[in-house]
VEXDREN-2710 file (C-alpha; in Angstrom, 1 decimal):
% VEXDREN-2710
k/r/px/py/pz
1/MET/-43.6/-54.7/-32.3
2/LYS/-41.7/-52.3/-34.2
3/LEU/-41.0/-52.2/-38.0
4/PHE/-37.6/-51.0/-39.1
5/LEU/-36.7/-50.2/-42.8
6/LEU/-33.0/-50.9/-43.3
7/PHE/-31.5/-48.4/-45.7
8/PRO/-30.3/-47.7/-48.4
9/ILE/-32.6/-49.2/-51.2
10/PHE/-30.3/-51.6/-52.7
11/HIS/-30.2/-52.5/-56.5
12/LYS/-29.6/-56.1/-57.7
13/ASP/-29.9/-57.3/-61.2
14/GLY/-31.7/-54.1/-62.3
15/PHE/-34.3/-54.4/-59.5
16/ALA/-34.8/-52.2/-56.3
17/SER/-35.2/-53.7/-53.1
18/ILE/-35.6/-52.9/-49.4
19/VAL/-35.1/-54.9/-46.4
20/ALA/-37.8/-54.4/-43.7
21/ARG/-37.2/-55.7/-40.1
22/PHE/-39.8/-56.5/-37.3
23/GLU/-38.5/-56.4/-33.7
24/ARG/-40.2/-56.9/-30.3
25/PRO/-38.4/-57.3/-27.0
26/ASN/-38.3/-60.5/-25.1
27/ALA/-36.6/-61.8/-22.0
28/THR/-33.3/-62.1/-23.4
29/GLY/-33.2/-59.5/-26.1
30/PHE/-35.2/-59.2/-29.3
31/ASP/-37.5/-61.5/-31.6
32/PHE/-37.0/-60.5/-35.1
33/SER/-37.9/-61.2/-38.6
34/GLU/-36.3/-59.7/-41.9
35/TRP/-38.3/-59.4/-45.2
36/GLN/-37.3/-58.4/-48.7
37/LEU/-39.4/-56.2/-50.5
38/PRO/-41.0/-55.9/-53.2
39/CYS/-41.4/-59.7/-53.4
40/ILE/-42.3/-59.8/-49.5
41/ALA/-39.9/-62.7/-48.8
42/ASN/-39.2/-63.8/-45.2
43/THR/-35.4/-64.1/-45.2
44/LYS/-34.7/-64.6/-41.4
45/ALA/-37.0/-65.0/-38.4
46/PHE/-36.4/-65.9/-34.6
47/GLY/-39.0/-65.8/-31.9
48/PHE/-42.2/-65.2/-34.0
49/SER/-45.0/-67.7/-34.4
50/GLU/-46.5/-68.6/-37.7
51/ASP/-49.4/-66.4/-36.9
52/ASP/-47.1/-63.4/-36.2
53/ILE/-45.2/-64.0/-39.5
54/MET/-48.5/-64.2/-41.4
55/MET/-49.7/-60.8/-39.7
56/GLN/-46.4/-59.3/-40.6
57/GLU/-46.9/-60.3/-44.3
58/ARG/-50.4/-59.0/-44.3
59/TYR/-49.1/-55.5/-42.9
60/LEU/-46.4/-55.5/-45.6
61/ARG/-48.8/-56.0/-48.3
62/ASN/-51.3/-53.7/-47.1
63/ASN/-48.6/-50.9/-46.6
64/MET/-46.3/-51.4/-49.6
65/PRO/-46.8/-48.0/-51.2
66/LEU/-46.2/-46.1/-48.0
67/ILE/-43.0/-48.3/-47.2
68/TRP/-41.6/-47.6/-50.7
69/GLU/-42.4/-43.8/-50.3
70/MET/-40.8/-43.6/-47.1
71/ALA/-37.7/-45.5/-48.4
72/ARG/-37.4/-43.2/-51.3
73/GLU/-37.6/-40.1/-49.2
74/LYS/-35.1/-41.4/-46.8
75/GLU/-32.8/-42.3/-49.8
76/LYS/-33.0/-38.7/-51.2
77/GLU/-32.0/-37.2/-47.7
78/MET/-29.1/-39.5/-47.5
79/GLN/-28.0/-38.3/-51.1
80/LYS/-28.3/-34.7/-50.0
81/SER/-26.2/-35.1/-46.9
82/ALA/-23.5/-37.1/-48.9
END
């Protein structure tokens, strides 16, 4: 299973948010789930069990500072190249 961060950080109602996406291959394509951070809300999911979703939520909670750091670094890189 892989975690992707969809960039850029977006701002809505004065708050910064990130969309994180988990994917894993299956026989016909990919299972996926999308999460909105920092509220850790699962917004879309296909093919993952309830246990998988709970594991993903735990992973996001445990790694939130690192995820935000990576997103901010990527946002700076994107601004420099623009």
